[in-house]
C-alpha beads as a LAMMPS data file, in Angstrom:
LAMMPS data file: protein, C-alpha beads

472 atoms
471 bonds

1 atom types
1 bond types

-500.0 500.0 xlo xhi
-500.0 500.0 ylo yhi
-500.0 500.0 zlo zhi

Masses

1 110.0

Atoms # bond

1 1 1 373.465 154.173 -392.433
2 1 1 374.036 150.258 -393.992
3 1 1 377.140 151.716 -395.119
4 1 1 378.464 152.895 -392.113
5 1 1 377.064 149.644 -390.592
6 1 1 378.827 147.260 -393.021
7 1 1 382.005 149.638 -392.255
8 1 1 381.480 149.005 -388.736
9 1 1 381.576 144.989 -389.087
10 1 1 384.194 144.862 -391.559
11 1 1 386.512 147.374 -388.264
12 1 1 385.642 145.288 -385.994
13 1 1 386.724 141.870 -388.105
14 1 1 389.700 143.016 -388.997
15 1 1 390.434 143.718 -385.827
16 1 1 389.597 141.067 -383.837
17 1 1 391.493 139.090 -387.078
18 1 1 394.290 140.736 -386.683
19 1 1 394.340 140.764 -382.211
20 1 1 393.466 136.986 -382.161
21 1 1 396.661 135.428 -384.395
22 1 1 398.782 137.706 -382.345
23 1 1 397.276 136.276 -378.760
24 1 1 397.386 132.814 -380.033
25 1 1 400.585 132.677 -381.357
26 1 1 401.871 134.500 -377.872
27 1 1 399.997 131.856 -376.184
28 1 1 401.470 129.199 -378.018
29 1 1 405.623 130.541 -377.599
30 1 1 404.918 131.077 -373.719
31 1 1 403.051 126.872 -372.873
32 1 1 406.177 125.414 -374.934
33 1 1 407.980 127.779 -373.190
34 1 1 406.705 126.429 -370.011
35 1 1 406.713 123.095 -370.886
36 1 1 410.412 122.675 -371.822
37 1 1 411.161 124.697 -368.754
38 1 1 409.252 122.142 -366.552
39 1 1 410.697 119.379 -368.857
40 1 1 414.305 120.488 -367.867
41 1 1 413.547 120.986 -364.669
42 1 1 412.845 117.210 -363.738
43 1 1 415.526 116.230 -365.888
44 1 1 417.521 118.141 -363.809
45 1 1 416.140 117.262 -360.798
46 1 1 416.604 113.624 -361.968
47 1 1 420.424 114.124 -363.051
48 1 1 421.300 114.978 -359.172
49 1 1 419.505 111.841 -358.334
50 1 1 421.832 110.153 -360.324
51 1 1 424.780 111.221 -358.009
52 1 1 423.223 109.533 -355.504
53 1 1 422.148 106.552 -357.403
54 1 1 426.052 105.970 -358.313
55 1 1 427.128 106.514 -354.489
56 1 1 424.454 103.739 -353.656
57 1 1 426.314 101.536 -356.702
58 1 1 429.552 101.816 -355.062
59 1 1 428.274 100.887 -351.456
60 1 1 426.487 97.623 -352.836
61 1 1 429.731 96.650 -354.655
62 1 1 431.971 97.709 -351.702
63 1 1 434.441 94.357 -350.839
64 1 1 433.667 92.530 -354.080
65 1 1 435.328 93.677 -357.429
66 1 1 433.941 96.622 -358.953
67 1 1 433.236 94.445 -362.267
68 1 1 430.158 94.117 -364.960
69 1 1 429.611 90.710 -363.487
70 1 1 429.029 91.998 -360.403
71 1 1 426.382 94.476 -361.290
72 1 1 425.128 91.992 -362.999
73 1 1 424.392 90.085 -359.919
74 1 1 423.441 93.280 -357.946
75 1 1 421.025 94.575 -360.475
76 1 1 417.868 93.871 -359.006
77 1 1 418.983 95.019 -355.544
78 1 1 419.979 98.098 -357.115
79 1 1 416.980 98.943 -359.239
80 1 1 414.686 97.694 -356.279
81 1 1 416.033 99.685 -353.671
82 1 1 416.609 103.055 -355.382
83 1 1 412.874 102.626 -357.074
84 1 1 411.426 102.258 -353.217
85 1 1 413.719 105.580 -352.458
86 1 1 413.185 107.747 -355.521
87 1 1 409.481 106.918 -356.101
88 1 1 409.308 105.837 -360.018
89 1 1 410.869 103.224 -362.209
90 1 1 414.405 101.793 -362.328
91 1 1 415.961 99.815 -364.920
92 1 1 419.378 98.603 -364.812
93 1 1 421.391 97.375 -368.158
94 1 1 424.507 96.021 -369.316
95 1 1 427.605 97.461 -370.950
96 1 1 425.549 96.187 -374.298
97 1 1 422.271 97.587 -373.729
98 1 1 420.653 94.391 -372.919
99 1 1 417.893 94.405 -369.910
100 1 1 419.437 92.995 -366.892
101 1 1 416.466 94.488 -363.879
102 1 1 413.405 96.333 -364.069
103 1 1 411.878 97.604 -360.873
104 1 1 408.716 97.250 -362.115
105 1 1 407.614 94.012 -364.465
106 1 1 405.669 92.997 -367.231
107 1 1 406.110 96.286 -368.398
108 1 1 406.399 96.970 -372.279
109 1 1 410.384 98.090 -373.219
110 1 1 410.737 101.783 -374.407
111 1 1 412.789 103.369 -376.911
112 1 1 416.726 103.042 -376.133
113 1 1 417.808 106.050 -377.624
114 1 1 419.375 107.481 -374.380
115 1 1 420.648 104.106 -373.465
116 1 1 423.148 103.852 -376.281
117 1 1 424.596 107.142 -375.627
118 1 1 424.753 106.079 -371.592
119 1 1 426.732 102.857 -372.924
120 1 1 428.961 105.025 -374.901
121 1 1 429.995 106.776 -371.483
122 1 1 427.566 109.751 -371.930
123 1 1 424.221 110.952 -369.490
124 1 1 421.551 111.304 -371.681
125 1 1 417.488 111.933 -371.649
126 1 1 414.502 111.929 -373.684
127 1 1 410.672 112.265 -373.059
128 1 1 408.481 109.097 -374.599
129 1 1 404.813 110.383 -375.430
130 1 1 404.064 107.047 -376.625
131 1 1 401.746 106.135 -373.447
132 1 1 399.300 107.770 -371.851
133 1 1 401.043 110.518 -370.319
134 1 1 404.721 111.081 -370.866
135 1 1 407.709 109.539 -369.195
136 1 1 411.127 111.766 -368.522
137 1 1 413.858 108.742 -369.907
138 1 1 417.218 109.342 -368.301
139 1 1 419.896 107.101 -368.715
140 1 1 423.437 107.440 -367.357
141 1 1 426.879 105.120 -367.530
142 1 1 427.607 103.375 -363.613
143 1 1 431.438 103.654 -363.536
144 1 1 433.747 101.542 -361.742
145 1 1 437.796 102.044 -361.662
146 1 1 436.705 104.728 -364.622
147 1 1 435.196 101.962 -366.605
148 1 1 431.609 101.581 -367.735
149 1 1 430.196 98.545 -365.495
150 1 1 426.446 99.033 -366.700
151 1 1 423.969 101.338 -367.271
152 1 1 420.892 102.559 -364.799
153 1 1 417.706 104.627 -366.266
154 1 1 415.118 106.883 -363.860
155 1 1 411.222 106.336 -365.873
156 1 1 410.277 109.062 -364.378
157 1 1 406.697 109.704 -365.168
158 1 1 405.841 113.330 -365.731
159 1 1 402.416 113.168 -363.806
160 1 1 402.215 116.275 -362.023
161 1 1 403.853 118.375 -364.685
162 1 1 401.076 117.143 -367.429
163 1 1 398.368 117.959 -364.894
164 1 1 400.329 121.628 -364.460
165 1 1 400.625 122.175 -368.152
166 1 1 396.878 121.187 -368.265
167 1 1 395.823 123.582 -365.948
168 1 1 397.546 126.637 -367.445
169 1 1 395.882 125.142 -371.229
170 1 1 392.685 125.931 -369.595
171 1 1 393.613 129.131 -367.760
172 1 1 394.932 130.517 -371.317
173 1 1 391.904 128.847 -372.890
174 1 1 390.015 131.288 -370.847
175 1 1 392.086 134.199 -371.041
176 1 1 391.661 133.906 -374.757
177 1 1 388.182 133.448 -374.721
178 1 1 388.477 136.800 -372.210
179 1 1 390.949 138.879 -374.199
180 1 1 388.769 137.718 -377.709
181 1 1 385.480 139.319 -376.012
182 1 1 387.111 142.495 -374.637
183 1 1 388.850 142.737 -378.453
184 1 1 385.422 142.479 -379.796
185 1 1 383.759 145.087 -377.598
186 1 1 387.303 147.540 -377.704
187 1 1 386.695 147.117 -381.920
188 1 1 383.226 147.919 -381.406
189 1 1 383.732 151.510 -379.604
190 1 1 386.784 152.055 -382.306
191 1 1 384.647 151.405 -384.789
192 1 1 381.650 153.412 -383.460
193 1 1 384.474 156.143 -383.266
194 1 1 385.277 156.029 -386.803
195 1 1 382.326 154.997 -388.549
196 1 1 380.043 157.630 -386.399
197 1 1 381.409 160.611 -388.019
198 1 1 381.084 158.785 -391.683
199 1 1 377.533 158.587 -390.727
200 1 1 377.120 162.138 -390.090
201 1 1 378.632 162.997 -393.264
202 1 1 376.500 161.098 -395.261
203 1 1 373.265 162.157 -393.715
204 1 1 374.812 165.835 -394.487
205 1 1 374.911 164.100 -398.141
206 1 1 371.078 163.096 -398.226
207 1 1 370.285 166.624 -396.651
208 1 1 372.356 168.727 -399.213
209 1 1 370.947 165.776 -402.285
210 1 1 367.077 166.707 -401.116
211 1 1 367.782 170.374 -401.147
212 1 1 368.673 171.357 -397.416
213 1 1 371.935 173.183 -398.215
214 1 1 371.173 175.534 -394.845
215 1 1 372.025 173.153 -391.896
216 1 1 376.111 172.881 -391.800
217 1 1 378.363 170.038 -391.943
218 1 1 380.208 169.939 -388.250
219 1 1 382.484 167.151 -387.479
220 1 1 384.840 167.260 -385.023
221 1 1 387.065 164.251 -384.939
222 1 1 390.529 165.353 -385.259
223 1 1 391.695 163.389 -388.150
224 1 1 391.176 163.330 -391.396
225 1 1 387.550 163.008 -391.417
226 1 1 387.136 166.263 -389.922
227 1 1 389.087 167.708 -392.595
228 1 1 386.722 165.741 -395.016
229 1 1 384.135 167.374 -393.259
230 1 1 385.210 170.642 -393.339
231 1 1 385.789 170.671 -396.957
232 1 1 382.200 169.290 -397.222
233 1 1 380.714 172.217 -395.827
234 1 1 382.506 174.182 -398.094
235 1 1 381.321 172.790 -400.820
236 1 1 378.003 172.780 -398.787
237 1 1 378.462 177.056 -399.047
238 1 1 379.380 177.408 -402.757
239 1 1 376.466 175.408 -404.055
240 1 1 373.961 177.475 -401.446
241 1 1 375.542 180.492 -402.719
242 1 1 375.250 179.498 -406.414
243 1 1 371.798 178.022 -405.984
244 1 1 370.747 181.402 -404.047
245 1 1 372.579 183.402 -406.924
246 1 1 370.895 181.716 -408.930
247 1 1 367.638 182.080 -407.623
248 1 1 368.597 186.255 -407.521
249 1 1 369.766 186.015 -410.807
250 1 1 366.693 184.537 -412.297
251 1 1 363.879 187.225 -410.060
252 1 1 366.001 189.843 -411.285
253 1 1 365.245 187.985 -414.811
254 1 1 361.809 188.480 -414.414
255 1 1 361.589 191.585 -412.661
256 1 1 363.501 192.716 -416.280
257 1 1 360.991 190.969 -418.285
258 1 1 357.986 192.664 -416.815
259 1 1 359.675 195.754 -417.163
260 1 1 360.406 195.056 -420.581
261 1 1 357.245 194.224 -421.458
262 1 1 355.437 196.535 -419.572
263 1 1 357.734 199.692 -421.445
264 1 1 357.256 197.863 -424.955
265 1 1 353.645 198.226 -424.061
266 1 1 353.487 201.787 -423.300
267 1 1 354.868 202.833 -426.446
268 1 1 352.558 200.408 -428.313
269 1 1 349.980 200.908 -426.908
270 1 1 350.175 204.758 -427.863
271 1 1 351.129 204.335 -430.683
272 1 1 347.769 202.300 -432.149
273 1 1 346.085 204.710 -430.069
274 1 1 346.917 207.822 -432.071
275 1 1 347.362 205.836 -435.199
276 1 1 343.540 204.582 -434.676
277 1 1 342.572 208.318 -433.547
278 1 1 344.398 210.542 -436.271
279 1 1 341.540 209.219 -438.803
280 1 1 338.586 210.224 -437.448
281 1 1 340.386 213.441 -436.681
282 1 1 339.214 216.824 -438.811
283 1 1 341.604 219.643 -437.392
284 1 1 345.366 219.162 -439.233
285 1 1 346.804 221.022 -435.808
286 1 1 344.731 218.049 -434.086
287 1 1 346.461 215.324 -436.241
288 1 1 350.114 217.018 -436.618
289 1 1 350.272 216.606 -432.936
290 1 1 349.047 212.878 -433.125
291 1 1 351.962 212.292 -435.554
292 1 1 354.368 214.089 -433.977
293 1 1 353.202 211.974 -430.568
294 1 1 353.541 208.600 -432.921
295 1 1 356.912 209.851 -433.871
296 1 1 358.236 210.507 -430.553
297 1 1 356.952 206.928 -429.217
298 1 1 357.892 205.387 -432.168
299 1 1 361.783 206.744 -431.498
300 1 1 361.634 206.446 -427.552
301 1 1 360.367 202.573 -428.148
302 1 1 363.767 202.323 -431.068
303 1 1 366.013 203.679 -428.426
304 1 1 364.899 201.043 -426.232
305 1 1 365.413 198.622 -428.171
306 1 1 368.712 199.862 -429.115
307 1 1 369.956 200.043 -425.499
308 1 1 369.098 196.693 -424.663
309 1 1 370.644 195.297 -427.725
310 1 1 373.565 196.828 -426.748
311 1 1 373.254 195.502 -422.793
312 1 1 372.743 191.934 -424.126
313 1 1 375.789 192.099 -426.373
314 1 1 377.781 193.516 -422.847
315 1 1 376.352 190.490 -420.714
316 1 1 376.898 188.074 -423.834
317 1 1 380.236 188.625 -424.941
318 1 1 381.878 189.195 -421.512
319 1 1 382.340 193.341 -423.182
320 1 1 386.042 192.801 -424.410
321 1 1 387.819 196.721 -424.871
322 1 1 390.440 197.545 -426.927
323 1 1 392.536 200.135 -424.798
324 1 1 395.353 202.437 -425.784
325 1 1 396.960 205.236 -423.802
326 1 1 396.592 208.545 -425.091
327 1 1 395.474 212.224 -424.117
328 1 1 392.046 211.764 -423.170
329 1 1 391.064 216.157 -423.700
330 1 1 390.353 215.792 -427.324
331 1 1 387.818 213.418 -427.119
332 1 1 386.147 215.449 -424.727
333 1 1 386.100 218.444 -426.750
334 1 1 384.850 215.900 -429.711
335 1 1 381.980 215.297 -427.505
336 1 1 381.674 218.914 -426.868
337 1 1 381.267 220.086 -429.917
338 1 1 378.488 217.413 -431.200
339 1 1 376.152 218.337 -428.002
340 1 1 376.693 222.147 -428.044
341 1 1 373.932 222.558 -430.593
342 1 1 371.547 221.346 -428.024
343 1 1 373.443 222.906 -425.226
344 1 1 372.756 226.036 -427.135
345 1 1 369.187 225.320 -427.896
346 1 1 368.796 224.369 -423.727
347 1 1 370.655 227.524 -423.190
348 1 1 373.013 225.880 -420.327
349 1 1 376.272 226.815 -420.009
350 1 1 379.590 224.776 -420.338
351 1 1 382.855 225.036 -418.476
352 1 1 385.825 222.758 -420.027
353 1 1 388.525 222.804 -417.171
354 1 1 390.907 219.715 -419.484
355 1 1 394.862 218.701 -418.969
356 1 1 396.952 217.005 -421.264
357 1 1 397.391 213.746 -419.216
358 1 1 397.370 210.347 -421.095
359 1 1 395.158 207.531 -419.528
360 1 1 394.143 204.029 -421.227
361 1 1 390.827 203.935 -422.836
362 1 1 388.481 202.820 -425.231
363 1 1 388.186 205.599 -427.383
364 1 1 384.734 204.518 -429.288
365 1 1 382.943 202.894 -426.156
366 1 1 384.487 205.802 -423.652
367 1 1 382.998 208.588 -426.422
368 1 1 379.705 206.558 -426.166
369 1 1 380.047 207.308 -421.742
370 1 1 380.562 210.872 -422.030
371 1 1 377.139 211.495 -424.646
372 1 1 375.376 209.067 -422.446
373 1 1 376.073 211.695 -419.243
374 1 1 375.632 214.784 -421.452
375 1 1 372.656 213.211 -422.879
376 1 1 370.800 212.481 -419.422
377 1 1 372.130 216.437 -417.797
378 1 1 370.556 217.459 -420.592
379 1 1 366.965 215.474 -420.889
380 1 1 366.653 215.445 -416.961
381 1 1 368.599 217.799 -414.628
382 1 1 367.035 220.563 -415.391
383 1 1 370.692 222.556 -415.265
384 1 1 371.948 225.835 -416.204
385 1 1 375.164 225.184 -416.252
386 1 1 377.820 221.851 -416.937
387 1 1 381.198 221.736 -415.655
388 1 1 383.896 218.859 -417.188
389 1 1 387.066 219.622 -414.912
390 1 1 389.983 217.087 -415.220
391 1 1 392.474 215.434 -412.549
392 1 1 395.161 213.203 -412.464
393 1 1 398.235 211.651 -410.812
394 1 1 400.639 208.587 -411.633
395 1 1 397.875 206.289 -410.342
396 1 1 394.710 207.321 -412.297
397 1 1 393.061 210.607 -414.312
398 1 1 389.620 211.557 -413.048
399 1 1 386.899 213.428 -414.964
400 1 1 384.432 215.410 -412.273
401 1 1 381.258 216.174 -414.866
402 1 1 378.871 218.254 -412.608
403 1 1 375.383 220.223 -412.875
404 1 1 373.727 222.556 -410.635
405 1 1 370.164 220.543 -411.738
406 1 1 367.516 219.128 -409.453
407 1 1 369.544 216.150 -408.110
408 1 1 368.325 212.782 -406.804
409 1 1 367.649 210.908 -403.855
410 1 1 369.575 208.647 -402.370
411 1 1 367.357 205.609 -403.671
412 1 1 368.158 206.752 -406.751
413 1 1 371.877 206.783 -406.813
414 1 1 371.828 203.293 -405.329
415 1 1 369.850 201.976 -407.966
416 1 1 370.450 204.521 -411.110
417 1 1 373.434 201.646 -412.082
418 1 1 371.388 198.774 -411.844
419 1 1 369.716 198.359 -415.532
420 1 1 366.755 196.363 -413.774
421 1 1 366.296 198.712 -411.253
422 1 1 366.176 201.553 -413.440
423 1 1 363.968 200.120 -416.394
424 1 1 361.438 199.565 -413.224
425 1 1 362.018 202.963 -411.949
426 1 1 361.919 204.688 -415.537
427 1 1 358.058 204.283 -415.915
428 1 1 357.758 207.086 -413.686
429 1 1 360.373 209.137 -415.496
430 1 1 361.163 210.420 -419.330
431 1 1 363.286 207.791 -420.877
432 1 1 364.405 204.250 -420.174
433 1 1 367.434 204.719 -418.116
434 1 1 369.418 202.106 -419.211
435 1 1 372.177 204.310 -420.269
436 1 1 374.497 204.577 -417.120
437 1 1 374.477 200.924 -416.648
438 1 1 375.903 200.651 -420.078
439 1 1 378.778 203.143 -418.584
440 1 1 379.207 201.373 -415.812
441 1 1 379.982 198.071 -417.768
442 1 1 382.448 199.871 -420.012
443 1 1 384.390 201.823 -417.323
444 1 1 384.627 198.637 -415.272
445 1 1 385.811 196.900 -418.210
446 1 1 388.759 199.087 -419.060
447 1 1 389.915 199.110 -415.502
448 1 1 388.397 202.442 -414.428
449 1 1 385.266 203.274 -412.293
450 1 1 382.266 205.399 -412.066
451 1 1 380.920 207.006 -409.409
452 1 1 377.681 209.139 -408.087
453 1 1 377.146 211.751 -406.325
454 1 1 373.930 213.911 -405.485
455 1 1 371.621 215.793 -403.510
456 1 1 368.293 216.591 -404.271
457 1 1 368.238 220.950 -405.163
458 1 1 371.803 220.579 -404.769
459 1 1 373.031 219.109 -408.413
460 1 1 374.927 216.092 -409.491
461 1 1 378.224 215.036 -409.772
462 1 1 379.636 211.888 -411.951
463 1 1 383.149 211.133 -411.203
464 1 1 384.846 208.935 -413.874
465 1 1 388.243 207.319 -413.371
466 1 1 390.476 205.960 -415.648
467 1 1 393.684 203.754 -415.146
468 1 1 397.025 205.648 -416.282
469 1 1 400.079 204.315 -417.165
470 1 1 401.244 204.287 -413.495
471 1 1 398.759 202.083 -412.597
472 1 1 399.704 198.092 -411.969

Bonds

1 1 1 2
2 1 2 3
3 1 3 4
4 1 4 5
5 1 5 6
6 1 6 7
7 1 7 8
8 1 8 9
9 1 9 10
10 1 10 11
11 1 11 12
12 1 12 13
13 1 13 14
14 1 14 15
15 1 15 16
16 1 16 17
17 1 17 18
18 1 18 19
19 1 19 20
20 1 20 21
21 1 21 22
22 1 22 23
23 1 23 24
24 1 24 25
25 1 25 26
26 1 26 27
27 1 27 28
28 1 28 29
29 1 29 30
30 1 30 31
31 1 31 32
32 1 32 33
33 1 33 34
34 1 34 35
35 1 35 36
36 1 36 37
37 1 37 38
38 1 38 39
39 1 39 40
40 1 40 41
41 1 41 42
42 1 42 43
43 1 43 44
44 1 44 45
45 1 45 46
46 1 46 47
47 1 47 48
48 1 48 49
49 1 49 50
50 1 50 51
51 1 51 52
52 1 52 53
53 1 53 54
54 1 54 55
55 1 55 56
56 1 56 57
57 1 57 58
58 1 58 59
59 1 59 60
60 1 60 61
61 1 61 62
62 1 62 63
63 1 63 64
64 1 64 65
65 1 65 66
66 1 66 67
67 1 67 68
68 1 68 69
69 1 69 70
70 1 70 71
71 1 71 72
72 1 72 73
73 1 73 74
74 1 74 75
75 1 75 76
76 1 76 77
77 1 77 78
78 1 78 79
79 1 79 80
80 1 80 81
81 1 81 82
82 1 82 83
83 1 83 84
84 1 84 85
85 1 85 86
86 1 86 87
87 1 87 88
88 1 88 89
89 1 89 90
90 1 90 91
91 1 91 92
92 1 92 93
93 1 93 94
94 1 94 95
95 1 95 96
96 1 96 97
97 1 97 98
98 1 98 99
99 1 99 100
100 1 100 101
101 1 101 102
102 1 102 103
103 1 103 104
104 1 104 105
105 1 105 106
106 1 106 107
107 1 107 108
108 1 108 109
109 1 109 110
110 1 110 111
111 1 111 112
112 1 112 113
113 1 113 114
114 1 114 115
115 1 115 116
116 1 116 117
117 1 117 118
118 1 118 119
119 1 119 120
120 1 120 121
121 1 121 122
122 1 122 123
123 1 123 124
124 1 124 125
125 1 125 126
126 1 126 127
127 1 127 128
128 1 128 129
129 1 129 130
130 1 130 131
131 1 131 132
132 1 132 133
133 1 133 134
134 1 134 135
135 1 135 136
136 1 136 137
137 1 137 138
138 1 138 139
139 1 139 140
140 1 140 141
141 1 141 142
142 1 142 143
143 1 143 144
144 1 144 145
145 1 145 146
146 1 146 147
147 1 147 148
148 1 148 149
149 1 149 150
150 1 150 151
151 1 151 152
152 1 152 153
153 1 153 154
154 1 154 155
155 1 155 156
156 1 156 157
157 1 157 158
158 1 158 159
159 1 159 160
160 1 160 161
161 1 161 162
162 1 162 163
163 1 163 164
164 1 164 165
165 1 165 166
166 1 166 167
167 1 167 168
168 1 168 169
169 1 169 170
170 1 170 171
171 1 171 172
172 1 172 173
173 1 173 174
174 1 174 175
175 1 175 176
176 1 176 177
177 1 177 178
178 1 178 179
179 1 179 180
180 1 180 181
181 1 181 182
182 1 182 183
183 1 183 184
184 1 184 185
185 1 185 186
186 1 186 187
187 1 187 188
188 1 188 189
189 1 189 190
190 1 190 191
191 1 191 192
192 1 192 193
193 1 193 194
194 1 194 195
195 1 195 196
196 1 196 197
197 1 197 198
198 1 198 199
199 1 199 200
200 1 200 201
201 1 201 202
202 1 202 203
203 1 203 204
204 1 204 205
205 1 205 206
206 1 206 207
207 1 207 208
208 1 208 209
209 1 209 210
210 1 210 211
211 1 211 212
212 1 212 213
213 1 213 214
214 1 214 215
215 1 215 216
216 1 216 217
217 1 217 218
218 1 218 219
219 1 219 220
220 1 220 221
221 1 221 222
222 1 222 223
223 1 223 224
224 1 224 225
225 1 225 226
226 1 226 227
227 1 227 228
228 1 228 229
229 1 229 230
230 1 230 231
231 1 231 232
232 1 232 233
233 1 233 234
234 1 234 235
235 1 235 236
236 1 236 237
237 1 237 238
238 1 238 239
239 1 239 240
240 1 240 241
241 1 241 242
242 1 242 243
243 1 243 244
244 1 244 245
245 1 245 246
246 1 246 247
247 1 247 248
248 1 248 249
249 1 249 250
250 1 250 251
251 1 251 252
252 1 252 253
253 1 253 254
254 1 254 255
255 1 255 256
256 1 256 257
257 1 257 258
258 1 258 259
259 1 259 260
260 1 260 261
261 1 261 262
262 1 262 263
263 1 263 264
264 1 264 265
265 1 265 266
266 1 266 267
267 1 267 268
268 1 268 269
269 1 269 270
270 1 270 271
271 1 271 272
272 1 272 273
273 1 273 274
274 1 274 275
275 1 275 276
276 1 276 277
277 1 277 278
278 1 278 279
279 1 279 280
280 1 280 281
281 1 281 282
282 1 282 283
283 1 283 284
284 1 284 285
285 1 285 286
286 1 286 287
287 1 287 288
288 1 288 289
289 1 289 290
290 1 290 291
291 1 291 292
292 1 292 293
293 1 293 294
294 1 294 295
295 1 295 296
296 1 296 297
297 1 297 298
298 1 298 299
299 1 299 300
300 1 300 301
301 1 301 302
302 1 302 303
303 1 303 304
304 1 304 305
305 1 305 306
306 1 306 307
307 1 307 308
308 1 308 309
309 1 309 310
310 1 310 311
311 1 311 312
312 1 312 313
313 1 313 314
314 1 314 315
315 1 315 316
316 1 316 317
317 1 317 318
318 1 318 319
319 1 319 320
320 1 320 321
321 1 321 322
322 1 322 323
323 1 323 324
324 1 324 325
325 1 325 326
326 1 326 327
327 1 327 328
328 1 328 329
329 1 329 330
330 1 330 331
331 1 331 332
332 1 332 333
333 1 333 334
334 1 334 335
335 1 335 336
336 1 336 337
337 1 337 338
338 1 338 339
339 1 339 340
340 1 340 341
341 1 341 342
342 1 342 343
343 1 343 344
344 1 344 345
345 1 345 346
346 1 346 347
347 1 347 348
348 1 348 349
349 1 349 350
350 1 350 351
351 1 351 352
352 1 352 353
353 1 353 354
354 1 354 355
355 1 355 356
356 1 356 357
357 1 357 358
358 1 358 359
359 1 359 360
360 1 360 361
361 1 361 362
362 1 362 363
363 1 363 364
364 1 364 365
365 1 365 366
366 1 366 367
367 1 367 368
368 1 368 369
369 1 369 370
370 1 370 371
371 1 371 372
372 1 372 373
373 1 373 374
374 1 374 375
375 1 375 376
376 1 376 377
377 1 377 378
378 1 378 379
379 1 379 380
380 1 380 381
381 1 381 382
382 1 382 383
383 1 383 384
384 1 384 385
385 1 385 386
386 1 386 387
387 1 387 388
388 1 388 389
389 1 389 390
390 1 390 391
391 1 391 392
392 1 392 393
393 1 393 394
394 1 394 395
395 1 395 396
396 1 396 397
397 1 397 398
398 1 398 399
399 1 399 400
400 1 400 401
401 1 401 402
402 1 402 403
403 1 403 404
404 1 404 405
405 1 405 406
406 1 406 407
407 1 407 408
408 1 408 409
409 1 409 410
410 1 410 411
411 1 411 412
412 1 412 413
413 1 413 414
414 1 414 415
415 1 415 416
416 1 416 417
417 1 417 418
418 1 418 419
419 1 419 420
420 1 420 421
421 1 421 422
422 1 422 423
423 1 423 424
424 1 424 425
425 1 425 426
426 1 426 427
427 1 427 428
428 1 428 429
429 1 429 430
430 1 430 431
431 1 431 432
432 1 432 433
433 1 433 434
434 1 434 435
435 1 435 436
436 1 436 437
437 1 437 438
438 1 438 439
439 1 439 440
440 1 440 441
441 1 441 442
442 1 442 443
443 1 443 444
444 1 444 445
445 1 445 446
446 1 446 447
447 1 447 448
448 1 448 449
449 1 449 450
450 1 450 451
451 1 451 452
452 1 452 453
453 1 453 454
454 1 454 455
455 1 455 456
456 1 456 457
457 1 457 458
458 1 458 459
459 1 459 460
460 1 460 461
461 1 461 462
462 1 462 463
463 1 463 464
464 1 464 465
465 1 465 466
466 1 466 467
467 1 467 468
468 1 468 469
469 1 469 470
470 1 470 471
471 1 471 472
């Protein structure tokens, strides 16, 4: 909040700091232009009046020689009359720039730059600002017989112009103050519009820092901040998904650890119990049964450890495979030869329908998959017949392994390939149930898949899919 307030203040100050100098410069230019226009208008008026003054001098000197002496002798009359007619001070100078007459006596002398130009035969004007108010000084030559016989100077006080400029200056000051206030208010609205999304984003960041990832970040400002908010919300969702995933993994690990602990405890308890019981038994047959039970529980415990280590290696190393392209049928026949004695012992009939299709697979790990699937069928399916069929196309080669056993429920199928779920369900079944989880990892890593189809009392079908040379 403090950050947004500081930014808001900076935005407002920056906006006013940009606006005010521009406004002051514009007002200064307008004021200067107005002052120049007023002075120029007064000068133009005095120039027009100078023509009437020239005619008046001609009338006064009519009948006498129009010479410098005549102008000098009539200078007082001329200045007094013109001053009375025009309403401001009039001066007369000779051709040397010396003052001959002044309609106002006992006044201080004024700058004479315009007098020199008038003596030279040119009209000239300037503004004298040495007094309490500015005075327009307009000097022009008086001609007679195309010769300069003297100079008249109009001293026009710029009283009205000064008053107008003062009023204008006051109005400009009011306008500047009002404009500054308006700029401050508008800058405040602009700063609010700019900092409000940032404030929302700051609040969202505070919520996320406290672990609240559920509330979305929604900002509709139509600018880069909205795009930033969308990216921020994507980050929130990513963090939320990551944390939820971690929580799920934590729960799975806890369930997995609980299940493993129970699985270790069960055979160990049986082993310890039989070990304590056997010394107290007298019948050899009972002792033999106890020893067989210890042996079976020990092998079960060893199998559990081996499969747990296998799963651990798969998860830790990312399970790399070294697949090659070769016919799959020879590997299937090799696996069947290894399990055939067990098939005969269980009185299970095996049918093979193989092809010479080529696919990509890791030989050792794929052999483990077939052995695991056939081992499960032998132990748990209670089947009488097992069929292995192959069917291929340009994209993949499928191996269908079917049995006519007891099948399984849909719930058990969904959990079968999950090592945590299978280990938990194994408490009510023979074995630990981790083998098919390893099969899934192997098939996935070598670009294939494993699918399971089954119904209670109607057998089970497992489909293994292998990538062929035509698969992208």
